[in-house]
C-alpha positions as CSV (number, residue, x, y, z in Angstrom):
1,M,-53.4,11.5,8.8
2,C,-50.6,10.1,6.6
3,Q,-47.3,9.1,8.3
4,K,-44.1,8.7,6.3
5,H,-43.0,5.7,8.4
6,P,-46.1,4.0,9.9
7,Q,-45.3,2.3,13.3
8,T,-47.4,0.2,15.6
9,K,-46.6,-2.0,18.6
10,G,-42.9,-1.6,18.2
11,F,-42.9,-2.6,14.5
12,Q,-42.3,-0.3,11.6
13,T,-42.7,-0.6,7.8
14,G,-39.6,-2.1,6.4
15,D,-38.7,-4.3,9.4
16,R,-37.9,-8.0,8.8
17,V,-40.2,-10.2,10.9
18,R,-41.1,-13.9,11.4
19,A,-44.8,-14.5,11.9
20,I,-45.9,-17.8,13.3
21,V,-49.6,-18.1,12.9
22,P,-51.0,-21.0,14.9
23,A,-54.5,-21.2,13.4
24,G,-56.7,-19.9,10.7
25,K,-56.5,-19.3,7.0
26,K,-52.9,-18.1,7.1
27,T,-51.5,-20.9,9.4
28,G,-47.8,-21.4,9.3
29,S,-44.5,-19.5,9.5
30,H,-44.0,-16.5,7.3
31,T,-40.7,-14.5,7.1
32,G,-40.2,-11.3,5.3
33,R,-40.6,-7.5,5.2
34,V,-43.5,-6.0,7.0
35,A,-45.8,-3.2,5.9
36,I,-48.2,-1.6,8.4
37,R,-51.8,-1.3,7.2
38,K,-54.0,1.6,8.1
39,T,-56.1,-0.9,10.2
40,G,-53.0,-1.8,12.3
41,S,-52.6,-5.3,10.9
42,F,-49.5,-6.3,8.9
43,N,-48.8,-7.3,5.3
44,I,-45.7,-9.5,5.1
45,Q,-43.8,-9.7,1.8
46,T,-42.2,-13.1,1.6
47,E,-40.3,-14.8,-1.3
48,Q,-43.5,-16.7,-2.2
49,G,-45.6,-13.5,-2.3
50,A,-47.6,-11.2,0.1
51,V,-49.4,-12.5,3.2
52,Q,-52.1,-10.0,4.2
53,G,-53.8,-9.3,7.5
54,I,-51.4,-10.7,10.0
55,S,-51.7,-9.6,13.6
56,W,-48.7,-8.0,15.4
57,R,-49.2,-10.6,18.2
58,H,-47.9,-13.4,15.9
59,C,-44.7,-11.4,14.8
60,T,-41.2,-11.5,16.1
61,L,-38.7,-8.8,15.0
62,L,-35.7,-10.2,13.2
63,Q,-34.1,-7.0,11.9
64,R,-35.0,-3.3,11.9
65,G,-35.7,-1.7,8.5
66,D,-32.6,0.2,7.4
67,G,-33.5,1.1,3.9
68,Y,-31.7,-1.9,2.2
69,G,-33.2,-5.0,0.8
70,Y,-32.0,-8.4,1.9
71,H,-32.4,-11.9,0.5
72,P,-31.6,-15.1,2.4
73,L,-28.6,-17.0,1.0
74,P,-29.3,-20.6,0.1
75,S,-27.9,-23.0,2.7
76,I,-25.1,-25.3,1.5
77,Q,-25.4,-29.0,2.5
78,H,-22.2,-30.9,3.2
């Protein structure tokens, strides 16, 4: 069964999320666009590249996917 917009646990492909992974191979904070895998785990596309196999338990929704692409603006230090 192929869905046009895969969704699991309140997250949908295209949403912007922040994943804070406490332990394991992918430890750290990852922010980017989420893609739902067939297995139910997430791939997160960050500026540094893709992080694969993240559990939904580590993710916090930042913005719903609306079809547009967003890039963070560099912060200006005064």
